[in-house]
N, C-alpha and C positions, 0 to 999 in steps of 0.2 A: 458591435458586440456590446453587451450590457456590462454593468459593473459587477465585480466579485460580490458574492453573497446573494446573487440573484440567479437562480436556476432558470435556464431557458428550455429545459427538457423535463417533462413530467415522468414519474415512475412508470406510468402506463406506456410511455414512448421510449423507455430505456433500450429495449432490444433493437428497435429501429435506429436509434442514435448510435449504438455500438457498431452497427453495420454501415454507418454513414461515412461520407467523405470528410465531414467535419471532425468526427472522432479519429479517423485515420490521420488527419492533419495534426491533431492534438498529440497523438501518439508519436508521430514523427518529430514534433517539437520537443517532446520529452526525450526520446532516444537520441536526438542530436544535441541535447543540452549537456552541461557539465555535471548534471545530477547523477547520483549513483545508478549503476546498471546491475548491481548484484541484488539477489533476493533480500528484501528489507527485513525478513524474519530470520532466515537461516544463513545468509551470506553466500548462498550458492552463486556461482558466476552466471552471467547472462547466457542463456542458451535458447535454442529454438523452442517456442512454446511458452516463453516467459510472458506473464500477464502484467498489465498495469492496473493496479487496484485503486479504486476510489476510496480514500479514507473518509470522505464525506460526499453526500449527494447534494449538499447545499448549493454548490455551484455547477451542477450537472449541465453540460452544454456550454459552460463558461468557466471551465476548470482553470485554476491556477496550477502550475506545475507542482507546487508544494502539496496540492490535494491528492496527488498520485504517488504511488510507490510501486516499484517493480517487485513482483513476487513469483516464485515458482508455482506451478499448479497445485502441488500438495499444500503449500503454505496458504494459498488463496482459499482452498477448501477449508482449511483449519480456521482461518479468520472468520469465514461465514458461519461455521459451526459454532464458534464462540459467540458470535453476534446473535445467532438463533437461540442459544442457551440463555442469553441475557435478555430475551424478549424481542429481539429483532427490530427494535426501534432504531431509527436512523442515527440518533445520537450515540448509540452503542457501537456503530461501525468503527469510529475512530478509536474508541476504547478497546474494542476487540482486536484491532490491528496492533495496538500497543501491548495488550495482554499476550497475544501470540508471540510477539518478539521477545518479551520478557521470559516466557515459558521455554522457548526453544533456542535462545541464543545466550550463552553464558556471559557475553559482553554486556548485556542489558538486563539480566535477571537480578533476582534478589541477592545472588551470590556474585554479582558483577565485581564488587570490590575485591573479593577473594580471588576471582579469576584474573583480574588485572595484576594483583600482587603475585600470583603464581607465574604469570608471563614475565613479569619484571625479574623475579627470582631466577627463572630459567635462563634469561639473557645474561645474568651476572656470572 
């Protein structure tokens, strides 16, 4: 295996890679890890059909588990819509993932401080 930061799969070979044993092994490594299993954007619990989204293709074929986040199908579509609206450059994929999370999850949005304060107040 090559070092992180070095993709071993080209964009042209992406579909073949996603259907490969190598990708299945990477997915298994992720799902068996201690990393989050909930949707990274909306916090939906893991369910059948949950996707593993590449926040970057920089390491495609040589992914670090940190390059991947679980997302429900609706949030996955949203991330790629945001990326397309931003010019669909690969550097925008990580940003689009973060934007989707901020827009649709009050724990991480611009009102996150207010949301945390409200949760704290409710507990008291």
